[in-house]
Each structure stands twice: as C-alpha cells, then as structure tokens.
C-alpha positions as CSV (number, residue, x, y, z in Angstrom):
1,M,81.3,49.3,232.4
2,S,82.9,52.0,230.3
3,A,86.4,53.4,230.2
4,L,87.9,56.4,228.4
5,M,89.8,55.8,225.2
6,Y,91.9,58.6,223.8
7,P,91.0,59.7,220.2
8,E,93.9,57.9,218.6
9,V,93.1,54.7,220.5
10,R,89.4,54.9,219.4
11,A,90.5,55.3,215.8
12,A,92.9,52.4,216.0
13,V,90.2,50.1,217.5
14,A,87.7,51.2,214.9
15,A,90.3,50.4,212.1
16,D,91.2,47.0,213.5
17,D,90.5,44.3,211.0
18,S,92.0,41.3,212.8
19,P,90.5,38.0,211.7
20,D,88.4,35.6,213.8
21,L,91.0,33.1,214.9
22,S,88.4,30.6,216.0
23,A,86.6,30.5,212.6
24,P,86.4,27.0,211.2
25,G,89.3,26.2,208.8
26,F,91.2,29.4,209.8
27,D,94.8,29.1,208.6
28,L,96.7,29.9,211.8
29,A,100.2,29.2,210.3
30,A,99.5,31.6,207.4
31,H,98.3,34.3,209.7
32,R,101.4,34.0,211.9
33,E,103.6,34.3,208.8
34,R,101.7,37.4,207.5
35,T,102.1,39.0,210.9
36,R,105.8,38.1,211.0
37,L,106.6,39.5,207.6
38,A,104.5,42.7,208.2
39,S,106.4,43.3,211.5
40,L,109.8,42.8,209.8
41,A,108.8,45.4,207.2
42,E,108.3,48.1,209.8
43,P,111.1,50.6,210.5
44,R,113.5,49.4,213.2
45,E,116.2,51.0,215.3
46,D,119.8,50.0,215.1
47,V,121.5,48.3,218.0
48,A,125.1,47.4,218.4
49,S,124.5,43.7,217.8
50,V,121.7,41.3,217.2
51,E,122.4,37.5,217.4
52,D,120.2,34.4,217.4
53,V,121.4,32.1,220.1
54,D,120.5,28.5,221.1
55,A,119.8,28.3,224.8
56,D,119.9,24.6,225.3
57,G,117.5,24.0,222.4
58,V,115.3,27.2,222.9
59,R,115.8,29.7,220.2
60,C,116.4,33.2,221.5
61,R,117.5,36.5,220.1
62,L,120.1,38.6,222.0
63,Y,120.1,42.4,221.5
64,V,123.1,44.3,222.8
65,P,123.0,48.1,222.7
66,A,126.0,50.3,222.3
67,G,127.9,51.0,225.5
68,A,125.9,48.3,227.4
69,V,126.1,48.3,231.1
70,P,125.9,45.2,233.4
71,G,122.6,43.3,233.5
72,L,120.3,41.5,231.1
73,V,116.5,41.4,230.7
74,V,114.8,38.2,229.6
75,H,111.8,39.1,227.4
76,A,108.8,37.0,226.7
77,H,106.6,38.2,223.9
78,G,102.8,38.6,224.0
79,G,100.3,37.2,221.6
80,G,97.9,35.1,223.7
81,F,100.5,32.4,224.0
82,V,99.5,31.4,220.4
83,L,100.7,34.3,218.2
84,N,103.9,36.3,217.6
85,D,107.5,35.4,217.9
86,V,111.0,37.0,218.1
87,D,110.6,38.5,214.7
88,V,107.3,40.2,215.5
89,H,108.8,41.6,218.6
90,D,112.1,42.5,217.0
91,G,111.3,46.2,216.7
92,I,110.2,46.6,220.3
93,C,113.2,44.6,221.6
94,R,115.6,46.9,219.8
95,R,113.9,50.0,221.3
96,F,113.8,48.4,224.7
97,A,117.5,47.4,224.7
98,N,118.5,50.9,223.6
99,R,116.4,52.5,226.4
100,L,117.6,50.0,229.0
101,R,121.3,50.4,227.9
102,R,121.4,46.6,228.7
103,P,121.1,43.4,226.6
104,V,117.6,42.0,226.0
105,L,117.2,38.3,225.4
106,S,114.0,37.6,223.6
107,V,112.7,34.0,224.0
108,D,111.1,32.2,221.1
109,Y,109.1,29.8,223.4
110,R,107.0,27.0,222.0
111,R,103.4,28.0,221.3
112,P,100.0,26.2,221.4
113,P,98.0,24.6,220.0
114,E,101.0,22.6,218.7
115,H,102.7,22.8,222.1
116,P,100.3,23.5,224.9
117,F,101.0,24.2,228.6
118,P,103.5,23.7,230.1
119,A,105.8,23.9,227.1
120,A,106.2,27.7,227.2
121,P,107.0,28.0,230.9
122,D,109.3,25.0,230.6
123,D,111.2,26.8,227.8
124,L,111.6,29.8,230.1
125,D,113.0,27.4,232.7
126,T,115.5,26.1,230.1
127,V,116.6,29.6,229.3
128,V,117.2,30.3,233.0
129,G,119.2,27.1,233.3
130,W,121.3,28.2,230.3
131,L,121.9,31.6,231.7
132,R,123.0,30.2,235.0
133,R,125.6,28.0,233.3
134,E,126.9,29.9,230.3
135,G,124.8,32.9,229.5
136,P,125.8,36.6,229.4
137,P,126.4,37.9,233.0
138,G,123.7,39.2,235.2
139,P,122.0,40.6,237.2
140,Y,118.8,39.5,235.4
141,A,115.3,40.7,235.2
142,A,112.2,39.1,233.7
143,H,109.9,41.1,231.4
144,G,106.9,40.4,229.2
145,D,103.7,41.9,227.8
146,S,100.3,40.3,227.9
147,A,100.7,36.5,227.7
148,G,104.5,37.1,227.9
149,A,104.0,38.9,231.2
150,N,102.2,35.7,232.5
151,L,105.3,33.7,231.4
152,A,107.7,36.2,233.0
153,V,106.1,36.1,236.4
154,V,105.8,32.4,236.3
155,A,109.5,32.1,235.4
156,A,110.3,34.2,238.5
157,L,108.0,32.1,240.6
158,R,109.5,28.9,239.3
159,N,113.1,30.2,239.8
160,P,113.1,32.1,243.1
161,G,116.1,34.3,243.7
162,F,117.3,34.2,240.1
163,F,115.7,37.5,238.9
164,S,116.4,40.8,240.5
165,A,113.2,42.4,239.2
166,V,110.1,41.5,237.2
167,A,108.4,44.0,234.9
168,L,105.0,43.2,233.5
169,V,102.9,45.1,230.9
170,Y,99.2,44.4,230.9
171,P,99.6,40.8,232.0
172,F,97.2,38.0,230.9
173,L,96.6,36.1,234.1
174,D,93.1,34.8,234.7
175,P,91.9,32.0,232.4
176,R,88.4,32.3,233.8
177,G,88.1,36.0,232.9
178,A,86.4,36.8,236.3
179,S,87.5,40.5,236.6
180,A,84.9,43.2,236.2
181,S,87.0,44.9,233.5
182,W,86.1,42.1,231.1
183,E,82.7,43.8,231.0
184,L,84.4,46.4,228.7
185,G,83.7,43.8,226.0
186,P,84.7,43.8,222.3
187,A,84.4,47.6,222.1
188,S,87.8,47.7,223.9
189,G,89.5,46.0,221.0
190,F,90.1,42.8,222.9
191,D,87.1,40.5,222.6
192,P,86.5,38.2,225.6
193,A,85.7,35.4,223.1
194,E,89.2,35.9,221.6
195,A,90.7,35.7,225.1
196,G,88.8,32.5,225.8
197,W,90.0,31.0,222.6
198,Y,93.7,31.7,223.6
199,W,93.2,30.0,226.9
200,R,91.6,26.9,225.3
201,Q,94.6,26.5,223.0
202,Y,97.1,26.9,225.9
203,A,95.5,24.6,228.5
204,R,95.5,20.9,228.0
205,S,92.5,20.3,230.2
206,E,90.2,22.0,232.7
207,A,92.5,21.1,235.5
208,D,95.3,23.2,234.0
209,L,93.2,26.3,234.6
210,D,93.8,25.9,238.3
211,D,97.5,25.4,238.0
212,P,99.4,28.4,239.4
213,D,102.0,27.9,236.6
214,L,99.2,28.8,234.1
215,A,97.1,31.1,236.3
216,P,99.7,32.8,238.6
217,L,97.0,34.8,240.5
218,L,96.4,31.4,242.2
219,S,100.0,31.1,243.4
220,D,100.8,30.8,247.1
221,R,104.4,31.8,246.3
222,L,104.0,35.5,245.4
223,H,106.1,36.4,248.4
224,T,109.1,34.9,246.6
225,L,109.0,37.4,243.8
226,P,111.6,40.1,243.5
227,P,110.6,43.8,243.1
228,T,107.7,43.9,240.7
229,F,106.4,46.5,238.3
230,V,102.9,46.2,236.7
231,A,101.6,48.5,234.0
232,T,97.9,48.2,233.0
233,A,95.8,50.1,230.5
234,E,92.6,51.9,231.4
235,A,90.4,50.5,228.6
236,D,91.9,47.0,228.6
237,P,89.8,44.1,229.8
238,L,93.0,42.7,231.4
239,R,93.2,45.8,233.6
240,D,91.7,44.5,236.8
241,E,93.6,41.2,236.8
242,G,96.9,43.0,236.4
243,E,96.1,45.4,239.2
244,E,94.9,42.6,241.4
245,L,98.3,40.9,240.9
246,A,100.0,44.1,241.9
247,R,97.9,44.3,245.0
248,R,98.5,40.7,246.0
249,V,102.3,41.0,245.4
250,A,102.4,44.1,247.5
251,E,100.3,42.4,250.3
252,A,102.8,39.6,250.2
253,G,105.5,42.0,251.3
254,V,107.2,42.5,247.9
255,E,108.3,46.0,246.7
256,T,105.7,46.7,244.1
257,V,104.9,49.6,241.7
258,G,101.7,49.6,239.7
259,I,100.6,52.2,237.1
260,R,97.5,52.6,234.9
261,C,98.0,54.1,231.5
262,L,95.0,56.3,231.0
263,G,93.1,56.3,227.7
264,Q,94.9,53.2,226.4
265,T,93.7,49.7,225.6
266,H,95.5,46.4,225.1
267,G,98.5,46.0,222.8
268,F,99.9,49.6,222.6
269,W,103.2,48.9,224.3
270,R,105.1,47.5,221.4
271,H,103.8,49.8,218.7
272,A,106.0,52.8,218.1
273,A,103.2,54.6,216.4
274,S,101.3,54.8,219.7
275,T,102.1,58.1,221.5
276,A,101.9,56.2,224.8
277,S,104.4,53.5,223.8
278,E,107.7,55.4,224.1
279,P,106.9,56.9,227.5
280,L,106.0,53.5,228.9
281,V,109.1,51.8,227.4
282,R,111.2,54.5,229.0
283,Q,109.4,54.2,232.3
284,V,109.9,50.4,232.4
285,A,113.5,50.8,231.5
286,G,114.1,53.4,234.2
287,W,112.4,51.2,236.8
288,L,114.6,48.3,235.8
289,D,117.7,50.4,235.9
290,Q,117.0,51.0,239.6
291,H,117.0,47.3,240.3
292,L,119.8,46.2,238.0
293,S,122.4,48.8,238.9
C-alpha cells in the first residue's frame, strides 16, 4: 500500500531522528524530559490566563482565552499513552483555546509503563467528576489526538450524556493493528513496531486488548456518543481505524463528520510549522463551536 505525502511531509519524515524506545536500557524518563524542555522552548501564543489546577488529584492545565464564550473542551494529549504531557502540548492548547474562544482543560493523565491501563481513562473519569461538581461551567466537549483521542472517546463512552461533542484527531484505537493502512509501514513515519510497543506498555495483559475501554472499536455503546468529528491523515497507518470508527458511529445513528487530510501523516496537528496544522485546528474549533453554542 502507498499513500501520497506532500513534499514538506516527506522531508519531515526523512529528517526524523526519533530514538528506538524499545531498545534495551533506553532511558524513557530522560527522553520525556528532553521532549518537554524542547517543547517549552518553542514560540507560544499568549492567552488571557493559564492555570494549573488539581481536579481531585489529577493535574490539569486550564487555558482561558480573552473574551471567552460559554463552554469548555477537555483535551487529552497524544503520545502513545506513554509520552508527552501538558507541557509538551502547551503550545497547541494555547492555539486551540484562542481559535475556540473557549477554555481548554488539558489533562495530565497517568502514563504507562508506570501506570498501565486503566489509569489513564480512570483519570479522565475523575476529571469529569470534578467538572460535574466544581469545575468551570459547560457545556463540555472531549478532544484528543492519537492516544489522547482514544482517551477522549472512551471518556465519552464511560460518561454518557456529559459531553455535547467529541472531536478526534487521528485516533489510536486498535491494539491489534488489523487495518490495511498499517501496510504503509515505517516509511510513513510511524513504525508499526513502535505502535506495538506503546500498546504493550499500556495493556496489563492480553485480556486488556479486548476491553472496549482500551480498544473502543469493540464498544457496543457507540450509539451513546454525542456528535462526533474524526480527522485522519492520508499517509498515517492509523487512517483506516479512525475512519472505521467514524463509519461505525454514523451507523449507530450518531451525527458524525469525518475528514481525511491529504498528503499528511501522523503527528502534524500540534506542530505549528506544519502548513496543515492551522487549517485543521480552525476546522475542529469551528465544528466544536456548532455544538457548544
């Protein structure tokens, strides 16, 4: 299988020097810290306020744009469940809040291998409970990219009726990697071996791989979702599983919008340097505005 990558995407994939996370003795903590510091060194937009908050023991960061209108988006960051945090996603959350004109609550959920499944979805549940009781006023939407999109849709499935909308960017859904788009292979910039390593860190056992709270494509509750938006990337191995989720959600009777970003591969959404990032951020913000207004 092949897929078109635009020239800037091909160049970025060719220049990628990401380490082998599964190499014996690899220092995951040091890698996380290097990524965090590099992300914080990048230019960032101003927002009216940024505050770290304790949501019943779950660290979150609340971004409030100037002239904020009612509503709040709960954001779960990507990174294969294992990598990244609220600092790595600080830049994109600032941009996202400004385009949304609404607060964004970025959740610093617990990560494997230190805290395997179901720690992360349990943390999202805790945040929902905190919002119900004492959080900023709604309506609320759930949003995430990659593994964070998995957590966002699971949060909506575990808390039916709470979210008014769910917006997912290239969701990471199938621990068995059964979709044909995985045949794109390492040349796409997302090696199937890397994906498998993430799932092995996240799942406690083989049985977890069949749990709908880990693999939401297996859920029999998709009909309980609110209006759902799914964006995929043409040259992303996750493309087919994201589009299959959109199809199943639509077949379940839920208002669904799915788009495929041509010429792109995994990871572009949060990087301002990508010419496709800003249009998608604005499109997601515009769709959420329809459902939070």
